[in-house]
DSSP file (Angstrom, degrees, kcal/mol; ACC not computed):
  #  RESIDUE AA STRUCTURE BP1 BP2  ACC     N-H-->O    O-->H-N    N-H-->O    O-->H-N    TCO  KAPPA ALPHA  PHI   PSI    X-CA   Y-CA   Z-CA
    1    1 A M              0   0    0      0, 0.0     2,-0.4     0, 0.0    12,-0.0   0.000 360.0 360.0 360.0 143.9    0.8   20.3    2.5
    2    2 A K        +     0   0    0      2,-0.0     2,-0.3    11,-0.0     0, 0.0  -0.964 360.0 155.3-124.1 145.3    4.4   21.2    2.2
    3    3 A T        -     0   0    0     -2,-0.4     2,-0.3    10,-0.0    10,-0.1  -0.904  29.6-122.1-152.2 177.3    7.3   20.0    4.2
    4    4 A T        -     0   0    0     -2,-0.3     8,-0.7     8,-0.1     2,-0.4  -0.873  17.6-118.4-127.7 161.5   11.1   19.6    3.8
    5    5 A M  B     -A   11   0A   0     -2,-0.3     6,-0.2     6,-0.2     2,-0.1  -0.818  29.3-136.5 -96.9 136.8   13.6   16.7    4.0
    6    6 A D    >   -     0   0    0      4,-2.5     3,-2.0    -2,-0.4    -1,-0.0  -0.282  34.9 -90.6 -85.5 179.6   16.3   16.9    6.7
    7    7 A R  T 3  S+     0   0    0      1,-0.3    -1,-0.1     2,-0.1    -2,-0.0   0.629 126.2  57.2 -68.4 -12.2   19.9   16.1    6.1
    8    8 A F  T 3  S-     0   0    0      2,-0.1    -1,-0.3     0, 0.0    -3,-0.0   0.386 120.7-105.5 -95.7   1.9   19.3   12.4    7.1
    9    9 A G  S <  S+     0   0    0     -3,-2.0     2,-0.3     1,-0.3    -2,-0.1   0.606  73.8 141.5  85.8  12.9   16.6   12.0    4.4
   10   10 A R        -     0   0    0      2,-0.0    -4,-2.5     0, 0.0     2,-0.4  -0.660  35.5-159.0 -91.1 144.6   13.7   12.1    6.9
   11   11 A V  B     -A    5   0A   0     -2,-0.3     2,-0.6    -6,-0.2    -6,-0.2  -0.985  10.0-142.8-121.9 130.6   10.4   13.8    6.0
   12   12 A V        -     0   0    0     -8,-0.7    -8,-0.1    -2,-0.4    -2,-0.0  -0.830  11.1-149.2 -93.1 124.1    8.0   14.9    8.7
   13   13 A V        -     0   0    0     -2,-0.6     3,-0.1   -10,-0.1   -10,-0.0  -0.839  23.6-122.9 -92.0 120.0    4.4   14.5    7.8
   14   14 A P        -     0   0    0      0, 0.0    -1,-0.0     0, 0.0   -11,-0.0  -0.225  36.2 -89.2 -60.2 151.1    2.3   17.2    9.4
   15   15 A R        -     0   0    0      2,-0.1     2,-0.2     1,-0.1     8,-0.1  -0.317  50.1-170.4 -60.1 141.4   -0.6   16.0   11.7
   16   16 A T        -     0   0    0      6,-0.2    -1,-0.1    -3,-0.1    -3,-0.0  -0.615  43.2 -85.8-122.0-175.5   -3.8   15.6    9.8
   17   17 A S        -     0   0    0     -2,-0.2    -2,-0.1     1,-0.1     0, 0.0   0.625  62.3-115.4 -69.3 -11.3   -7.4   14.9   10.9
   18   18 A G  S >  S+     0   0    0      5,-0.0     3,-1.4     0, 0.0    -1,-0.1   0.384  84.6 120.3  93.3  -4.4   -6.6   11.2   11.0
   19   19 A S  T 3  S+     0   0    0      1,-0.3     0, 0.0     2,-0.1     0, 0.0   0.748  71.8  56.6 -67.5 -21.8   -9.0   10.4    8.2
   20   20 A A  T 3  S-     0   0    0      2,-0.1    -1,-0.3     1,-0.0    21,-0.1   0.569 114.7-115.8 -84.0  -8.8   -6.1    9.0    6.1
   21   21 A G    <   +     0   0    0     -3,-1.4     2,-0.4     1,-0.3    -2,-0.1   0.555  62.9 150.3  86.5   8.1   -5.2    6.5    8.9
   22   22 A L        +     0   0    0     19,-0.0    -1,-0.3     3,-0.0    -6,-0.2  -0.624  12.5 141.4 -77.5 126.9   -1.8    8.1    9.5
   23   23 A R    >   -     0   0    0     -2,-0.4     3,-2.0    -3,-0.1    -5,-0.0  -0.969  59.1 -66.5-156.5 160.8   -0.7    7.7   13.1
   24   24 A P  T 3  S+     0   0    0      0, 0.0     3,-0.1     0, 0.0     0, 0.0  -0.245 118.9  16.9 -54.9 134.1    2.6    7.1   14.9
   25   25 A G  T 3  S+     0   0    0      1,-0.3     2,-0.1    -3,-0.0    -3,-0.0   0.309  86.2 139.9  89.0  -8.4    4.0    3.6   14.2
   26   26 A V    <   -     0   0    0     -3,-2.0     2,-0.4     1,-0.1    -1,-0.3  -0.445  55.9-117.7 -70.5 142.1    1.8    2.9   11.1
   27   27 A E        -     0   0    0     15,-0.2    15,-2.2    -2,-0.1     2,-0.4  -0.667  33.1-167.7 -84.6 132.0    3.7    1.1    8.3
   28   28 A I  E     -B   41   0B   0     -2,-0.4     2,-0.4    13,-0.2    13,-0.2  -0.959  14.2-145.4-124.9 136.1    3.9    3.1    5.1
   29   29 A E  E     -B   40   0B   0     11,-3.7    11,-2.6    -2,-0.4     2,-0.5  -0.829  16.2-149.2 -96.8 138.3    5.0    1.9    1.6
   30   30 A I  E     -B   39   0B   0     -2,-0.4     2,-0.4     9,-0.2     9,-0.2  -0.942  13.8-174.9-114.3 123.8    6.9    4.5   -0.5
   31   31 A D  E     -B   38   0B   0      7,-2.7     7,-3.3    -2,-0.5     2,-0.5  -0.925  10.0-154.2-114.3 141.0    6.6    4.5   -4.3
   32   32 A E  E     +B   37   0B   0     -2,-0.4     2,-0.4     5,-0.2     5,-0.2  -0.966  16.5 171.5-115.2 130.5    8.6    6.8   -6.6
   33   33 A K  E >   -B   36   0B   0      3,-2.1     3,-2.8    -2,-0.5     2,-0.1  -0.959  60.6 -59.2-140.0 119.3    7.3    7.7  -10.1
   34   34 A E  T 3  S-     0   0    0     -2,-0.4    -1,-0.0     1,-0.3     0, 0.0  -0.237 124.5 -11.4  45.6-110.5    9.0   10.3  -12.2
   35   35 A N  T 3  S+     0   0    0     -2,-0.1     2,-0.3    -3,-0.1    -1,-0.3   0.031 120.6  91.4-106.4  27.6    8.9   13.5  -10.1
   36   36 A E  E <   -B   33   0B   0     -3,-2.8    -3,-2.1     2,-0.0     2,-0.5  -0.918  54.3-159.1-122.8 147.8    6.5   12.1   -7.4
   37   37 A V  E     -B   32   0B   0     -2,-0.3     2,-0.5    -5,-0.2    -5,-0.2  -0.996  19.4-161.4-120.5 122.7    6.9   10.3   -4.1
   38   38 A I  E     -B   31   0B   0     -7,-3.3    -7,-2.7    -2,-0.5     2,-0.5  -0.911   5.5-156.0-113.5 127.6    3.7    8.5   -3.1
   39   39 A L  E     -B   30   0B   0     -2,-0.5     2,-0.4    -9,-0.2    -9,-0.2  -0.877  15.9-179.8-100.9 129.8    3.0    7.3    0.5
   40   40 A K  E     -B   29   0B   0    -11,-2.6   -11,-3.7    -2,-0.5     2,-0.2  -0.992  29.7-118.9-130.5 138.2    0.6    4.4    0.9
   41   41 A L  E     -B   28   0B   0     -2,-0.4     2,-0.4   -13,-0.2   -13,-0.2  -0.543  36.5-114.7 -70.1 138.2   -0.6    2.7    4.1
   42   42 A V        -     0   0    0    -15,-2.2     2,-0.6    -2,-0.2   -15,-0.2  -0.634  25.4-135.9 -78.4 127.3    0.4   -1.0    4.1
   43   43 A D        -     0   0    0     -2,-0.4    -1,-0.0     1,-0.1    -3,-0.0  -0.745  21.5-177.1 -87.3 120.2   -2.7   -3.2    4.0
   44   44 A H        +     0   0    0     -2,-0.6    -1,-0.1     2,-0.1     3,-0.1   0.173  37.0 127.9-105.1  17.7   -2.4   -6.0    6.5
   45   45 A E  S    S-     0   0    0      1,-0.1     2,-0.1     2,-0.0    -2,-0.1  -0.516  70.3-103.4 -70.3 140.9   -5.6   -7.8    5.6
   46   46 A P        -     0   0    0      0, 0.0    -1,-0.1     0, 0.0    12,-0.1  -0.387  19.1-146.2 -65.3 141.5   -5.1  -11.5    4.9
   47   47 A S  S    S+     0   0    0      1,-0.1    11,-3.2    10,-0.1    12,-0.5   0.697  86.7  58.4 -82.5 -18.0   -5.2  -12.3    1.2
   48   48 A L  E     +C   57   0C   0      9,-0.2     2,-0.3    10,-0.1     9,-0.2  -0.958  68.5 163.3-113.0 126.6   -6.7  -15.7    1.9
   49   49 A M  E     -C   56   0C   0      7,-2.4     7,-3.4    -2,-0.5     2,-0.6  -0.973  38.7-116.4-139.5 151.9  -10.0  -15.8    3.8
   50   50 A M  E     +C   55   0C   0     -2,-0.3     2,-0.4     5,-0.2     5,-0.2  -0.798  34.6 176.3 -88.4 125.2  -12.8  -18.4    4.4
   51   51 A K  E >  S-C   54   0C   0      3,-3.0     3,-1.8    -2,-0.6    -2,-0.0  -0.973  70.3 -21.1-132.3 118.7  -16.1  -17.3    2.9
   52   52 A E  T 3  S-     0   0    0     -2,-0.4     3,-0.1     1,-0.3    -1,-0.1   0.863 128.6 -49.7  52.0  41.0  -19.1  -19.6    3.0
   53   53 A G  T 3  S+     0   0    0      1,-0.2     2,-0.4     0, 0.0    -1,-0.3   0.491 118.2 107.5  81.9   3.5  -16.8  -22.6    3.5
   54   54 A L  E <  S-C   51   0C   0     -3,-1.8    -3,-3.0    -5,-0.0     2,-0.6  -0.904  71.9-122.7-116.1 144.3  -14.5  -21.8    0.6
   55   55 A L  E     -C   50   0C   0     -2,-0.4     2,-0.4    -5,-0.2    -5,-0.2  -0.765  36.5-168.2 -83.6 119.0  -11.0  -20.4    0.7
   56   56 A V  E     -C   49   0C   0     -7,-3.4    -7,-2.4    -2,-0.6     2,-0.5  -0.927  16.6-143.4-117.8 131.5  -11.0  -17.2   -1.3
   57   57 A Y  E     +C   48   0C   0     -2,-0.4    -9,-0.2    -9,-0.2   -10,-0.1  -0.820  22.4 170.7 -91.8 125.6   -8.0  -15.1   -2.5
   58   58 A S        +     0   0    0    -11,-3.2   -10,-0.1    -2,-0.5    -1,-0.1   0.209  41.4 105.8-120.3  14.0   -8.6  -11.4   -2.3
   59   59 A G  S    S-     0   0    0    -12,-0.5     2,-0.4     1,-0.1    -2,-0.0  -0.078  78.5 -81.1 -82.5-172.7   -5.1  -10.1   -3.0
   60   60 A K        -     0   0    0      1,-0.0     2,-0.2    -2,-0.0    -1,-0.1  -0.750  40.7-121.8 -93.2 137.5   -3.7   -8.5   -6.1
   61   61 A A        -     0   0    0     -2,-0.4     2,-0.3     2,-0.0     4,-0.1  -0.561  30.5-166.4 -74.9 139.9   -2.6  -10.6   -9.0
   62   62 A T        +     0   0    0     -2,-0.2     2,-0.1     2,-0.1    -1,-0.0  -0.920  46.5   5.1-125.5 154.8    1.0  -10.2  -10.1
   63   63 A G  S    S-     0   0    0     -2,-0.3     2,-0.2     2,-0.0    -2,-0.0  -0.396  99.2 -42.5  77.6-153.7    2.8  -11.3  -13.2
   64   64 A T        -     0   0    0     -2,-0.1    -2,-0.1     1,-0.0     7,-0.0  -0.556  53.1-102.3-109.8 175.3    1.1  -12.9  -16.1
   65   65 A S    >   -     0   0    0     -2,-0.2     3,-0.6     3,-0.1     6,-0.1   0.585  49.1-126.3 -74.8  -9.9   -1.6  -15.6  -16.4
   66   66 A G  T 3   -     0   0    0      1,-0.2    -1,-0.1     2,-0.1    -3,-0.0   0.769  66.2 -57.2  70.6  25.5    1.1  -18.2  -17.3
   67   67 A G  T 3  S+     0   0    0      1,-0.2    -1,-0.2     4,-0.0     3,-0.1   0.677  84.3 164.9  81.4  17.1   -0.7  -19.2  -20.4
   68   68 A C    X   -     0   0    0     -3,-0.6     3,-1.8     1,-0.1    -1,-0.2  -0.494  46.5-103.7 -67.4 133.2   -4.0  -20.2  -18.8
   69   69 A P  T 3  S+     0   0    0      0, 0.0    -1,-0.1     0, 0.0     0, 0.0  -0.334 103.1  11.5 -59.6 134.3   -6.7  -20.5  -21.4
   70   70 A G  T 3  S+     0   0    0      1,-0.3    -2,-0.1    -3,-0.1    -3,-0.0   0.359  99.0 120.4  81.9  -5.4   -9.1  -17.6  -21.4
   71   71 A A    <         0   0    0     -3,-1.8    -1,-0.3     1,-0.1    -6,-0.1  -0.669 360.0 360.0 -91.7 147.0   -6.9  -15.4  -19.2
   72   72 A P              0   0    0      0, 0.0    -1,-0.1     0, 0.0    -2,-0.0   0.500 360.0 360.0 -68.3 360.0   -5.5  -12.1  -20.3
C-alpha cells in the first residue's frame, strides 16, 4: 500500500480487510528504524494473570538480569 503524509504530519491508512485489527479508535505504537516507520497495534492484555492459582507474568522482559545467577 502507498499513501502520503499531509502538511500536518498525518498519514491516512487505507481500509483493509480488517485482518490486521486496524479500525477507527484503535491505539497504535509507532517505531522508527533507519528508513522505516513501523505501525504496531498496542497490546492491552494484562501482563500479570492468575493461572492455576499462581500469579504469572507474561510480559516482555526489559533491561538486564541484574546479575541474577544463571540469567543471561
